[in-house]
C-alpha positions as CSV (number, residue, x, y, z in Angstrom):
1,M,-0.1,0.0,-0.1
2,Y,2.7,2.4,1.0
3,E,5.6,2.7,-1.3
4,K,9.1,3.3,0.1
5,L,10.6,6.6,-1.3
6,Q,14.1,6.6,-2.5
7,K,16.2,8.1,-0.1
8,V,19.1,10.3,-0.8
9,S,22.0,10.7,1.7
10,S,23.5,14.0,2.8
11,V,26.8,12.9,1.5
12,G,25.2,12.4,-1.9
13,I,23.7,15.8,-1.7
14,T,27.0,17.3,-0.7
15,V,28.8,15.5,-3.6
16,F,25.9,16.7,-6.0
17,A,26.3,20.3,-4.9
18,A,30.1,20.1,-5.3
19,C,29.9,18.8,-8.8
20,V,27.3,21.6,-9.8
21,I,29.5,24.3,-8.4
22,A,32.5,22.8,-10.2
23,G,30.7,22.9,-13.3
24,G,29.4,26.4,-12.8
25,I,32.9,27.6,-12.2
26,G,34.1,25.7,-15.4
27,T,31.3,27.4,-17.2
28,V,32.1,30.9,-16.1
29,V,35.9,30.2,-16.9
30,W,35.5,28.8,-20.3
31,G,32.4,30.6,-21.3
32,R,30.5,27.5,-22.6
33,P,27.6,25.6,-20.8
34,Y,29.2,22.2,-21.3
35,P,30.9,22.0,-18.0
36,W,27.8,22.9,-16.0
37,V,26.0,20.2,-17.9
38,A,28.7,17.5,-17.2
39,G,28.8,18.5,-13.7
40,A,25.2,18.2,-13.2
41,L,25.0,14.8,-14.8
42,V,27.9,13.4,-12.7
43,G,26.4,15.0,-9.5
44,V,22.9,13.4,-10.2
45,Y,24.6,10.0,-10.7
46,F,26.6,10.4,-7.4
47,L,23.4,11.6,-5.7
48,F,21.7,8.4,-6.3
49,A,24.6,6.1,-6.2
50,I,26.1,7.0,-2.6
51,K,24.2,5.3,0.2
52,V,24.6,5.4,3.9
53,A,23.8,2.7,6.2
54,A,23.0,3.6,9.8
55,Q,25.0,2.2,12.9
56,W,22.4,-0.6,13.4
57,E,21.7,-1.5,9.8
58,K,23.1,-3.9,7.3
59,V,22.3,-3.8,3.6
60,A,22.2,-6.7,1.2
61,L,24.0,-5.4,-2.0
62,L,22.6,-6.7,-5.3
63,R,24.2,-6.0,-8.7
64,F,22.1,-7.2,-11.8
65,G,19.9,-9.4,-9.5
66,K,22.9,-11.3,-7.9
67,Y,24.0,-11.0,-4.4
68,V,27.4,-9.3,-4.1
69,G,27.8,-9.0,-0.4
70,L,26.6,-7.4,2.9
71,R,27.4,-3.7,3.4
72,G,27.1,-1.5,6.5
73,P,27.3,0.4,8.7
74,G,28.7,3.4,6.7
75,I,29.1,4.8,3.2
76,F,28.9,2.6,0.2
77,T,28.0,3.0,-3.6
78,S,25.5,1.1,-5.7
79,F,24.6,1.4,-9.3
80,P,21.3,3.3,-9.5
């Protein structure tokens, strides 16, 4: 009945903001919008790829439907 919403971690938000800011600086320096677009795309990838498991959690990591291992607690990445 209730869907679990996709959570984004604060680390992912920080990396996203850093990529967008770096792309914005590159856009100002080179005068083209391409660095900003590239920074935004890389930032969106990291926004959803970086996960954080709480101290009391463990996460089963699956890649392409196959069990890779148990992760947690701490920061880990997964392919979105």
